[in-house]
Every structure is written in C-alpha cells, then in structure tokens.
N, C-alpha and C positions, 0 to 999 in steps of 0.2 A: 689648779683644777682638781686633781686627786691628791689627797695627802698620803704620803708613804713615809713610814718611819725610816730614820737613817740606819745604816748598816750597824753602827754601834748599838743603837737602841734595840734592833732586832736580835743581835747577839746577846745582849743583856737579858732580854725577855726569855730567850731560849735557855740561857744558863740558869735563870731563876726557876724555870720549870723542872730542871733536872733535879733528881734526888741527890743527896750528898753521897760522896764516894765512901765505900766501906773500907776501913783501915785494914790493910793486908790482903784484901780480896780483889781489889780492882787495879789493873794496870791501865793507866789513863789513855794510852794510845795503842790500839791494836797492832798496827803495822810496826810500831817501835818494839813491841813485845816480841813479835816474830823475828825481827832483825837481831835483837838482843840475844834471844835463845839460840838462833842460828849461829851467831858468832861464838857463843860459848861452846856449842857442840863442835864447831869447826876447830876451835883451838884445842879442845880435849882430844879430838881425833888426830890432829897433827902431832900432839905430844905422844900419843900412844904409838902411832906409826913411826915417829922418829926414834922413840925408845926401842921399838922392835928392830929397827934397822941397826941401831948402835949395838944392841945386844947380839945381833946376828954376826956382825963383822968384828966384834971385840974378842 
C-alpha cells in the first residue's frame, strides 16, 4: 500500500546528508565525550587526593 524505505536505507540517506567530520575538531558521540572527560577528571582527582593523603601521613 504505502512504500517506506527500510531502516538501513533511511540510515544511509541520513548519513549521506551529513557533512564530513572535521579532523581533530569533532568527537563523534557527545555522551561518550562526556563520559571520557569525566573519567579522566575523576582519575586525576583521585591521584591528587591520594598523593595528599600519603604526604600527610608520611
């Protein structure tokens, strides 16, 4: 009755309309960028706090 493109075809059309990613300026997945930076910040903070504790009791 009504023709509708398959999911794969719709995804391919949407991907074709997107402009190419700029090298070094685009992180492909926004939430992944948030998680990545959050983990780096958490690790750095844990190291700083751990170092401060060790220096206090040494």
